[in-house]
C-alpha positions in Angstrom: 0.0 0.2 -0.3 1.4 3.8 -1.1 2.2 5.4 2.2 0.1 9.2 2.2 2.3 12.1 0.9 1.7 14.5 3.7 5.9 16.8 3.3 8.1 17.4 5.7 7.0 20.2 8.4 10.1 21.7 9.7 10.7 25.2 11.9 12.8 27.0 10.8 12.9 31.3 11.4 10.5 31.7 13.5 8.0 30.0 10.7 7.0 26.7 10.0 8.0 25.4 6.8 7.2 22.3 5.1 9.4 20.5 2.0 6.4 18.8 -0.8 7.6 16.7 -3.6 6.1 18.3 -6.9 6.5 16.5 -9.9 9.6 15.4 -9.2 11.5 17.8 -7.1 11.0 18.3 -3.5 10.1 21.9 -3.1 10.3 24.5 0.4 7.0 26.5 1.4 6.8 28.2 4.0 3.8 28.1 6.8 3.7 31.6 8.1 0.2 31.2 9.7 0.4 28.1 11.1 0.5 28.8 14.5 0.8 25.7 16.1 3.2 21.6 14.7 -0.7 20.2 14.2 -1.9 23.4 12.2 1.5 23.4 9.9 1.0 19.3 9.3 -2.2 20.1 8.3 -1.5 22.9 5.6 1.5 20.6 4.5 -0.5 17.6 3.8 -2.5 20.1 2.3 -0.5 21.0 0.0 0.6 17.4 -0.7 -2.3 16.9 -2.0 -2.4 19.7 -4.4 0.8 18.3 -5.5 -0.7 15.2 -6.2 -3.4 16.5 -8.7 -1.1 19.4 -10.0 1.0 15.9 -10.9 -1.3 15.1 -14.0 -2.8 18.1 -14.9 -2.3 20.6 -17.8 -0.8 23.1 -15.7 1.8 26.1 -16.3 4.7 25.1 -13.7 4.8 29.2 -13.0 0.8 29.1 -12.3 0.9 25.8 -10.6 3.9 27.0 -8.1 1.8 30.2 -7.4 -1.1 28.5 -7.2 0.5 26.5 -4.3 2.6 29.2 -2.6 -1.1 30.9 -1.8 -2.3 28.2 -0.8 0.9 27.5 1.7 0.8 31.6 2.8 -3.0 31.9 3.2 -4.7 32.2 6.6 -7.6 30.1 7.9 -10.1 32.7 6.6 -8.4 32.9 2.9 -7.9 29.3 2.6 -11.4 28.7 0.5 -10.3 31.7 -2.3 -7.3 30.3 -2.6 -8.4 26.9 -3.3 -10.7 28.3 -5.3 -8.6 29.0 -7.8 -6.7 25.8 -7.0 -9.6 24.1 -8.7 -9.8 26.5 -11.8 -6.6 25.8 -12.8 -7.7 22.0 -12.3 -10.8 22.3 -14.0 -13.0 22.0 -11.0 -12.1 18.8 -9.6 -10.9 19.6 -5.8 -13.8 17.4 -4.5 -13.2 17.9 -0.5 -9.3 18.5 -1.0 -9.9 22.0 1.1 -11.1 20.6 4.1 -8.9 17.2 4.1 -6.2 19.8 6.6 -9.6 20.9 8.8 -9.9 21.0 12.4 -12.6 19.0 14.1 -15.0 20.5 16.4 -12.9 17.7 19.3 -9.9 19.6 17.9 -11.0 23.2 18.4 -12.4 22.0 22.0 -9.6 20.7 23.0 -7.2 24.3 21.7 -9.9 25.7 24.3 -10.1 23.9 27.0 -6.2 23.4 26.9 -5.3 27.3 27.0 -3.9 27.4 24.0 -6.7 29.4 22.3 -6.5 32.2 24.8 -1.9 31.8 24.4 -3.0 33.2 20.5 -5.9 35.5 21.4 -5.7 36.9 25.6 -7.8 39.5 24.3 -11.1 37.4 23.3 -10.7 34.0 24.9 -11.4 33.4 28.6 -9.5 31.9 31.3 -11.6 28.8 32.3 -11.5 28.4 36.1 -10.6 25.2 37.2 -13.9 24.0 38.9 -15.6 25.4 35.3 -13.1 23.5 33.3 -14.2 20.7 34.9 -17.7 20.7 33.9 -16.7 22.0 30.6 -15.2 18.9 29.9 -17.0 16.0 31.7 -20.1 17.9 29.4 -18.4 17.9 26.1 -17.5 13.7 26.7 -21.1 13.4 27.7 -23.1 14.7 25.0 -21.4 16.9 22.3 -18.3 14.9 21.1 -20.6 11.7 21.0 -21.9 13.8 18.0 -20.1 16.4 16.8 -16.7 15.4 17.8 -14.8 14.0 14.7 -16.7 15.9 12.0 -14.0 18.8 10.9 -15.5 22.5 11.4 -16.4 23.6 7.8 -18.5 21.0 7.8 -20.6 21.4 10.7 -24.2 22.2 10.0 -27.2 24.0 12.0 -28.5 20.6 11.5 -25.6 18.5 13.4 -25.9 21.2 16.1 -29.6 20.2 16.6 -28.6 16.3 16.5 -26.6 17.2 19.7 -29.8 18.9 21.7 -32.5 15.9 20.3 -29.7 13.6 21.9 -28.4 15.1 25.5 -28.4 12.4 27.5 -30.3 12.5 30.5 -28.9 10.7 34.1 -30.6 7.5 35.0 -32.3 9.5 38.1 -34.3 12.5 36.0 -36.8 11.8 33.4 -35.3 15.1 31.6 -33.1 17.6 31.9 -33.9 21.0 32.7 -33.8 23.9 30.7 -31.1 25.7 32.2 -29.6 22.3 31.7 -30.0 21.8 28.1 -29.3 25.7 27.6 -25.7 25.0 29.2 -25.2 22.4 26.6 -26.1 23.9 24.0 -24.0 27.5 25.2 -20.8 25.2 25.1 -21.8 24.5 21.5 -21.7 27.8 20.3 -18.9 28.4 22.0 -16.9 26.4 20.2 -17.8 26.9 16.9 -17.8 30.9 17.8 -14.1 30.1 19.1 -13.3 28.2 15.2 -14.9 31.1 13.6 -12.4 33.9 15.3 -10.2 31.9 15.2 -10.5 31.5 11.1 -11.1 27.7 10.9 -15.0 28.7 9.3 -15.8 31.2 7.5 -19.0 31.7 10.0 -20.8 29.9 12.3 -23.5 27.4 11.4 -25.3 28.7 13.6 -27.6 31.5 13.7 -28.6 34.2 16.1 -31.3 33.3 18.7 -30.7 29.6 18.3 -29.2 29.4 22.1 -32.3 28.2 24.6 -33.9 31.5 26.1 -33.3 30.7 30.1 -35.9 29.4 31.8 -37.7 30.8 35.7 -35.8 31.1 38.2 -36.3 28.6 40.6 -36.4 29.3 44.7 -33.9 27.0 46.7 -34.3 27.3 50.3 -31.9 29.0 53.3 -30.5 27.4 56.3 -31.7 29.5 59.4 -28.9 30.2 61.9 -30.2 27.7 64.4 -30.5 24.9 61.7 -26.8 25.9 60.8 -26.3 25.2 64.4 -27.7 21.9 65.3 -26.3 20.7 61.5 -22.9 22.0 62.5 -22.7 20.3 65.8 -24.3 17.4 65.2 -21.1 14.0 65.4 -23.4 11.3 63.2 -22.1 14.1 60.4 -17.9 14.1 59.6 -16.3 16.7 61.1 -14.3 17.7 57.5 -17.4 18.2 56.1 -19.9 19.9 59.1 -16.3 22.5 58.9 -16.7 22.7 55.2 -20.3 24.0 55.9 -20.0 25.8 58.7 -17.0 28.0 56.6 -19.2 28.2 53.8 -22.6 29.9 55.3 -20.1 32.2 57.3 -18.1 33.4 53.9 -20.2 33.1 50.9 -17.8 31.4 48.0 -18.8 29.3 45.8 -18.7 25.4 45.7 -15.2 25.3 43.2 -13.7 28.2 44.6 -13.8 26.5 48.3 -12.8 23.0 46.9 -10.0 24.8 44.9 -9.0 26.7 48.2 -5.2 26.1 49.3 -3.4 27.1 53.1 -1.5 29.7 51.0 -5.3 31.2 50.5 -5.8 31.9 54.2 -4.0 34.5 56.2 -5.3 32.9 59.7 -2.6 35.4 62.0 -4.3 38.3 60.5 -7.8 36.8 59.7 -8.5 37.3 56.3 -8.3 35.4 52.8 -8.0 35.8 49.5 -9.5 34.2 46.4 -7.3 35.2 43.2 -8.5 33.2 40.2 -12.2 32.3 39.7 -15.6 32.3 37.9 -15.1 35.1 37.5 -11.8 36.6 37.4 -12.9 39.3 40.2 -10.3 39.0 42.6 -11.7 39.2 46.6 -10.0 39.9 50.1 -11.5 40.1 52.8 -11.8 39.6 57.3 -13.1 36.0 58.1 -16.6 36.0 59.5 -16.5 35.4 63.3 -14.8 32.2 64.9 -13.9 31.2 61.8 -9.8 31.8 61.6 -9.7 30.4 64.8 -11.9 26.9 64.0 -9.0 27.2 60.7 -6.1 26.9 63.3 -7.2 24.2 65.3 -8.5 22.7 61.9 -4.5 23.2 60.4 -2.7 21.7 63.4 -5.2 18.8 63.5 -3.9 17.5 60.4 -0.4 17.9 60.4 0.3 21.5 59.4 -0.1 21.1 55.6 2.0 22.7 52.9 0.5 25.3 51.5 -0.3 24.1 48.9 -2.1 21.9 50.2 -6.1 21.9 49.4 -7.8 23.6 52.8 -10.8 20.8 52.9 -11.0 17.0 52.1 -13.5 14.3 52.4 -14.0 12.1 55.2 -11.6 9.7 53.9 -8.8 12.8 53.6 -8.7 13.0 50.0 -9.2 16.4 47.7 -12.8 17.5 47.7 -14.6 16.9 44.9 -18.0 18.8 44.1 -19.5 15.8 42.7 -22.9 14.5 44.1 -22.1 17.0 47.1 -25.6 18.6 46.9 -27.1 15.0 47.8 -24.2 14.6 50.0 -25.5 17.6 51.8 -29.2 16.9 51.9 -27.7 13.3 53.6 -26.3 15.0 56.2 -29.4 17.2 56.8 -31.8 14.3 57.4 -29.0 13.2 59.6 -29.0 16.2 62.0 -32.6 15.6 62.0 -33.0 19.0 60.0 -36.8 17.9 58.2 -38.3 21.5 57.6 -40.3 20.8 54.5 -39.2 23.7 52.7 -35.7 22.0 52.9 -36.5 19.1 51.2 -39.2 20.1 49.2 -39.2 20.5 45.1 -41.1 21.4 42.0 -41.2 23.1 39.1 -40.0 26.6 40.7 -38.3 25.3 43.1 -35.4 23.2 44.4 -34.6 21.7 47.6 -31.8 22.1 49.7 -27.6 21.5 47.9 -24.7 23.4 48.3 -25.7 26.4 47.1 -27.5 27.5 49.2 -25.2 27.8 51.7 -24.2 31.0 49.6 -27.4 32.3 49.2 -28.0 31.7 52.7 -24.8 33.9 53.6 -26.5 37.0 51.3 -30.4 37.2 52.6 -28.8 36.3 56.2 -26.3 39.4 55.5 -28.7 41.7 53.6 -31.4 40.9 56.4 -29.2 41.5 59.0 -28.7 45.7 57.9 -25.4 44.4 56.0 -24.9 46.1 52.6 -24.4 45.3 49.4 -20.5 45.7 49.3 -20.0 43.9 52.7 -21.7 41.4 50.7 -20.0 41.9 47.0 -16.7 42.0 48.6 -17.4 38.2 49.6 -19.8 36.7 46.7 -17.9 38.5 43.9 -22.5 39.5 43.2 -22.9 42.3 40.3 -25.4 44.8 42.4 -28.2 43.6 39.9 -27.5 40.1 41.0 -28.2 41.2 44.6 -31.3 42.3 43.2 -33.3 38.8 43.0 -32.4 38.4 47.4 -34.2 41.5 48.6 -37.6 40.2 49.5 -36.4 36.7 50.4 -34.3 39.0 52.9 -36.9 41.1 53.7 -38.9 37.8 54.5 -35.9 36.8 56.9 -35.3 39.9 58.7 -38.6 40.1 59.5 -38.5 36.4 61.7 -35.8 38.1 63.3 -33.3 35.5 63.2 -30.3 36.8 64.2 -26.6 35.5 63.1 -24.7 32.3 63.1 -22.9 31.8 65.7 -19.3 31.8 66.0 -17.3 28.5 63.8 -15.5 27.3 66.5 -18.1 27.9 68.7 -20.7 26.0 66.9 -18.1 23.5 66.1 -17.5 22.5 69.6 -21.2 22.6 70.6 -22.4 19.1 70.2 -25.0 18.3 72.0 -25.5 15.0 70.8 -22.3 13.5 72.0 -21.5 11.3 75.1 -20.2 12.3 78.2 -16.0 13.5 77.7 -16.6 13.5 74.2 -13.6 15.3 72.5 -14.1 17.3 68.9 -10.9 16.2 66.7 -8.9 19.4 67.8 -9.2 18.1 71.9 -11.9 20.8 72.3 -14.8 19.7 75.1 -18.0 20.4 73.6 -20.4 23.1 75.4 -23.7 21.8 76.2 -27.2 22.5 74.7 -30.5 21.4 74.9 -30.6 22.0 71.2 -31.2 18.2 69.8 -29.4 16.5 67.4 
């Protein structure tokens, strides 16, 4: 079997070049618009195919060489024009040669998630946080790549993208995906194709304006009351690692991805501050920790044998770095273990969801506003914008009417375990305080 000619690609003088055998002679071609070796290989393969076509064509040497150099030096956007010129010289018999070197949908997506596209277009391509990156990769792998992964971006049509939406995987625990989840899958397809257009891999995305599904109605989710917080954090049936996590989330208002990525170097426990550099919105934040949080984490740090600065602050019950997978189910199981059976925590409906890990953040915002904290206090800790806080105002007003007050300091809440046997000592060695609250 004859081996397919692909040329000899090299990086010389700051640009990619290739040597192609044209009518029996090896000729060099500069590839100035190719930024990576993969792009240079694809263009070299395309030139090799053109050379094979020109070998049996009645075309002058000058016209042939001019056409091939035009293809070699063309940007992704102008490549189509250069290939049309070649097609005219060859009598319109190029078939699909212009798409053979095109990248697949998966290759473009991988360029995005690896950060390579951001290096090329730092002003147009956002940096993905670690938590969001894992979500993106998971959804692309499960729902998008099975349909579009191996398709060349130059061949993808709107119908192909509609097929993705028709075939989205539904978890076994659900009968259908929510409108918001479907929109998030569609947003990934749309984003990758827009990036392909930005990079010049396609002339234009096949998706029209308005293809992205509209957002559904915002669901209401419950919040955790101060008394319930104390019950949960003082319940010995809940692993201490999770009680520390829940107490921190409820007092600081971080996103679940931020807290999973939090390292000891992000904390200044001596001065009781926390600093977030990389996060979902690329909005760096720094603030003073809530009451008792620094003391609780200092004892947690000692109990864990003084971990290194890059070690995660929060771990699971097995000592492994915390992951956010299925964490909502874990939270609800721990609420039930603590005897917290208020109906609003568990109920769900078309416009109502049960309590999940993100609800600690919602609770923080609602409670802070209800107790008279201003929006600057909240935004400093959560990164919300002013218009995003408007949706919390109604719930905050209702909560203020209950007059439930503030949370107890975290070190106190974690030490106060009323269900413990006499003489019980928490992992950090603090004798529990007595309380009449059931666990």
